[in-house]
Backbone as numpy.savetxt, mean C-alpha at the origin, in Angstrom:
# Nx Ny Nz CAx CAy CAz Cx Cy Cz
-11.31 -13.53 -8.49 -11.30 -12.15 -8.06 -10.89 -11.27 -9.25
-11.64 -10.21 -9.47 -11.33 -9.31 -10.59 -10.16 -8.40 -10.24
-9.50 -7.89 -11.28 -8.34 -7.03 -11.08 -8.67 -5.83 -10.19
-9.79 -5.18 -10.43 -10.16 -4.01 -9.63 -10.38 -4.39 -8.17
-10.94 -5.56 -7.93 -11.16 -6.02 -6.56 -9.83 -6.25 -5.85
-8.87 -6.80 -6.55 -7.54 -7.04 -5.99 -6.88 -5.72 -5.64
-6.94 -4.76 -6.55 -6.32 -3.45 -6.32 -7.00 -2.74 -5.14
-8.32 -2.84 -5.04 -9.04 -2.21 -3.93 -8.68 -2.88 -2.60
-8.65 -4.20 -2.58 -8.30 -4.92 -1.35 -6.87 -4.60 -0.91
-5.94 -4.59 -1.87 -4.56 -4.25 -1.55 -4.49 -2.85 -0.97
-5.13 -1.91 -1.62 -5.12 -0.53 -1.16 -5.69 -0.37 0.23
-6.76 -1.08 0.52 -7.36 -1.01 1.86 -6.40 -1.54 2.92
-5.68 -2.59 2.56 -4.70 -3.15 3.51 -3.57 -2.16 3.77
-3.09 -1.51 2.71 -2.05 -0.49 2.89 -2.56 0.58 3.85
-3.78 1.03 3.62 -4.36 2.10 4.44 -4.49 1.68 5.90
-4.97 0.47 6.14 -5.13 -0.02 7.51 -3.78 -0.07 8.23
-2.78 -0.64 7.59 -1.45 -0.74 8.20 -0.83 0.65 8.38
-1.03 1.53 7.41 -0.49 2.89 7.51 -1.09 3.62 8.69
-2.40 3.56 8.83 -3.07 4.23 9.94 -2.68 3.61 11.28
-2.50 2.29 11.32 -2.08 1.63 12.56 -0.71 2.13 13.02
0.13 2.49 12.07 1.45 3.05 12.38 1.37 4.53 12.73
0.23 5.14 12.46 0.09 6.57 12.70 0.74 7.43 11.63
0.94 6.84 10.45 1.58 7.56 9.35 0.54 8.25 8.48
0.88 9.44 8.03 0.09 10.09 6.99 0.53 9.51 5.65
-0.23 9.80 4.62 0.20 9.39 3.28 1.52 10.06 2.93
1.71 11.29 3.36 2.96 12.01 3.10 4.14 11.31 3.77
3.95 10.88 5.02 5.01 10.19 5.76 5.37 8.86 5.09
4.35 8.09 4.70 4.62 6.82 4.03 5.32 7.08 2.70
4.89 8.11 1.99 5.55 8.47 0.74 7.02 8.80 0.96
7.30 9.57 1.99 8.69 9.94 2.28 9.53 8.71 2.62
8.95 7.78 3.38 9.68 6.57 3.76 9.95 5.65 2.58
9.11 5.71 1.56 9.24 4.81 0.41 9.82 5.50 -0.82
10.00 6.81 -0.73 10.45 7.61 -1.87 9.40 7.62 -2.99
8.12 7.51 -2.57 6.99 7.62 -3.49 6.21 8.87 -3.10
5.43 9.40 -4.01 4.70 10.62 -3.71 3.43 10.33 -2.91
2.92 11.35 -2.25 1.66 11.23 -1.52 0.54 10.88 -2.49
0.59 11.46 -3.68 -0.43 11.18 -4.70 -0.40 9.70 -5.08
0.78 9.15 -5.24 0.93 7.74 -5.58 0.33 6.86 -4.47
0.68 7.17 -3.22 0.15 6.40 -2.09 -1.37 6.47 -2.07
-1.93 7.66 -2.30 -3.37 7.83 -2.36 -4.00 6.98 -3.46
-3.39 6.98 -4.62 -3.90 6.19 -5.74 -3.85 4.70 -5.43
-2.81 4.26 -4.75 -2.71 2.85 -4.34 -3.84 2.52 -3.37
-4.00 3.36 -2.35 -5.02 3.09 -1.33 -6.43 3.11 -1.89
-6.66 3.87 -2.92 -7.99 3.96 -3.52 -8.20 3.00 -4.68
-7.24 2.10 -4.92 -7.37 1.08 -5.95 -7.21 1.59 -7.36
-6.54 2.73 -7.51 -6.34 3.31 -8.84 -4.97 3.00 -9.44
-4.15 2.26 -8.71 -2.81 1.90 -9.19 -2.61 0.40 -9.11
-2.10 -0.17 -10.18 -1.67 -1.56 -10.20 -0.17 -1.51 -10.05
0.31 -1.60 -8.80 1.70 -1.27 -8.52 2.64 -2.45 -8.76
3.91 -2.13 -8.84 4.95 -3.13 -9.09 5.31 -3.86 -7.80
5.94 -4.99 -7.95 6.42 -5.76 -6.81 7.44 -4.95 -6.02
8.27 -4.20 -6.69 9.27 -3.37 -6.01 8.57 -2.37 -5.07
7.53 -1.71 -5.56 6.82 -0.74 -4.73 6.05 -1.42 -3.60
5.53 -2.63 -3.85 4.91 -3.40 -2.77 5.92 -3.64 -1.66
7.11 -4.04 -2.07 8.18 -4.31 -1.09 8.53 -3.06 -0.30
8.69 -1.93 -0.99 9.04 -0.68 -0.32 7.97 -0.28 0.70
6.71 -0.42 0.32 5.61 -0.07 1.23 5.61 -1.01 2.43
5.71 -2.31 2.18 5.71 -3.27 3.27 6.87 -3.01 4.23
8.04 -2.76 3.69 9.22 -2.50 4.52 9.00 -1.26 5.38
8.48 -0.20 4.79 8.23 1.04 5.53 7.20 0.84 6.63
6.26 -0.08 6.42 5.22 -0.35 7.41 5.65 -1.40 8.43
6.82 -2.00 8.23 7.32 -3.02 9.16 6.58 -4.33 9.08
6.09 -4.64 7.87 5.36 -5.90 7.65 5.96 -6.63 6.45
5.44 -7.81 6.17 5.87 -8.58 5.00 4.91 -8.32 3.85
5.39 -8.46 2.62 4.55 -8.27 1.44 3.33 -9.18 1.51
3.49 -10.39 2.01 2.39 -11.33 2.08 1.23 -10.77 2.91
1.54 -9.93 3.90 0.49 -9.32 4.71 -0.41 -8.40 3.88
0.12 -7.89 2.77 -0.65 -7.00 1.90 -1.40 -7.73 0.81
-1.01 -8.98 0.53 -1.60 -9.67 -0.62 -2.29 -11.00 -0.30
-2.30 -11.42 0.94 -2.96 -12.67 1.31 -4.43 -12.37 1.56
-5.23 -12.46 0.50 -6.64 -12.06 0.54 -7.58 -13.16 1.02
-7.08 -14.33 1.28 -7.97 -15.43 1.65 -8.06 -15.66 3.12
């Protein structure tokens, strides 16, 4: 899997879980102390984010990090 494919898949998963919670990008940003722009860039595959930020996003969504990265 190419790097861009991984980033796109991760971002799509964040978006699906975020929408399932009924959160806007702004709300998820507020819960994680990240900006709405950052969340948007993650969801659109434009950010290769850190493990710390993966954890913050997963925690805010009430899921485990593995739920965001288990692509198989």
